[in-house]
C-alpha positions, 0 to 999 in steps of 0.5 A: 109492181116493177116498172119498165124504168125499174123505178117507182112512177107517179103520174101527176098529170093524167086525165079522165074523160067524162061519159054521158052517165055523169049527166044521166046517172050521177047528176041529181034528177032535180037539176037535169032539166036545167042542166040540159040548158046549162051544160049537157053532153050527149051523142050526136049524129056526127059526134058529141054535142055539148050545150053550154049556157043554152047554146051548142059549143065547139068540141075540144078537138076541131078535127075528128081525132079526139085529141083529148083522148087519142093516145094509146100505149102502142101510139107513136108521135108519127101515128098520131101526127099522120092520122086522117083528121077527116076520119072519126076515131073513137076515144081511148077506152082507158080515158073513161073505163078504169079497168082499161086505164089500169091496163094502160098504166101497166103498159106504160110502167106507171104505178099510180096517177092523179086524175084530172077532169077533161070536159069539166075542166074546160066547160064548167068554169064558163057555166053561168048558173052557179047552182047547176055548176055546183050540182054538176061538180058533185056529179063529176066528183062522185063519178070520179070517185067511183072510177078511182074506187076500182084501184084506190091505191093507184088512182087518185081523182082531183075534185072539180070546184064550182067557183062561180060561188064561194060558198058552194065551192067551200061546201064541195071542198069539205064534201070531197075531203070527207070522201077521201079526195087528196086534191082539188083542181082550180083552173086559172080562169076568171069568174065574174071578172075575178081570178081565184087569187082575188081576196073574194076567194080567200074562204076557198083557199082557207078551206083547201088548207084546212082539209089538207088537200092539194090545190092543183092549178091546171089550165085548159085549152079555152075552146069554150071561151071567146078568147083564151085567158091570158094571151088572147090578143097575141093569139089572134095574130098567131093562131094557125089550126094544124091538121090535128086541130091544134092551134099555135096558141095552145103552145103558149097559153097554158104556160102564161095562164099558170105563170100569171096565176102564180105571180098573182098568188105571190102578190096577194100573199096567199102562200104566206096567209095560208102557210100549210097550203100545198100547190101543184101547177100542172100541164104547163111545163116547168121551165117557166117557174124560175122566171115567174118567181123572179118577175114576182120578186122584181115587181114586189121590190119596185113597190107595185104591191103594197100588201104585206107580202114577202119580197122573196117569192122564190124562198116562199115557194121553196119553203113550202110543199109546192110542185110543178109538173114536167113532161117527158121531153122537157130539156130544161128540167134535166139541165137545171136539176138543182132548181127542179130536183125537189119541186118537179113532178113528172106528168104524162098528159095521158090520154092527150095526143102528146102523151109521154112515157116514163121511159122517155122521161128517164132517158131524157133526164139521164142525158145531162147526168141527173142522178138516180136519186134525183130521177126517183124523186121527180118520177115519184117521191116528190108527188107522193110527199106532196099528196101525202100518199105511199107508192 
């Protein structure tokens, strides 16, 4: 299928918005009563109502504009930025309807896309009941599979994991791999005081490597947490809600969360322990990657880590199939093509309010004379190679 940019395009960072049917149809009836007090989403008089650990929690969008599903192919930054936050707006249909999604992809010039959760990425990691988390993860992944089945060569869902329990997470990795999933998503979040890079989670990484799926590290905005992950003390001083309900912290925290996670992976030696493990760091930009690898190397050389790991994190990362997403307006990627030509993969962030298009990405890359071959690699080939698919 030709695209507007005349090159093949794989969107490595797009989202689907979970409908109520995940809870009412896909969730095993045996768990529904408990789920209503653990994690439940339903329509309310003034908008969606989310119950988490027995209490109602705030929506991902404090305003009445659903930022997580506000963009449409006809949207412009000005349209979204000048929208009235007091006026309720419906979510983008393509966020939850696969046929509408394919229509939007055609309009954008996107051939295929990796699909990340939205509500489940934010709320599931905070869920206290591990058994309900596992049941809900199965429900989400079954719905995502059905969503993608409308066009299995274009839509590739990433499975959410119940990391509250190592055993249940491993079981879900194996189950979704058997269903044909190409990727799992791990939020850089602490579970019972332990990040997923902790040795406690070694069986999870072992199972991901053994099944051949890609581990996608994807942060979320932290609405359901008392504080966001890595930068909370700083965020308390700088956060300023804009009319869209977009706190300043969201500019900072996703980058810091993924950066801290990668450094943790390096100091724990996860990539050396599991040499066939493939990773994708998504929704945090790409600019931070060289700095994170450099800082990991600095502290390993200083002896801050006694584990038998490589003192050359950059070489470890580059020698394996690892990637980082970049958005359509990220100038550092075009300025450093020698750094990113083999590791950067484009992501739209669809249907979030800051969605970018492949045309915008190509135009930006050309500003610094990035070659057509490098553009094609970053817009499709790197992602296809990472996920072991054809576009």
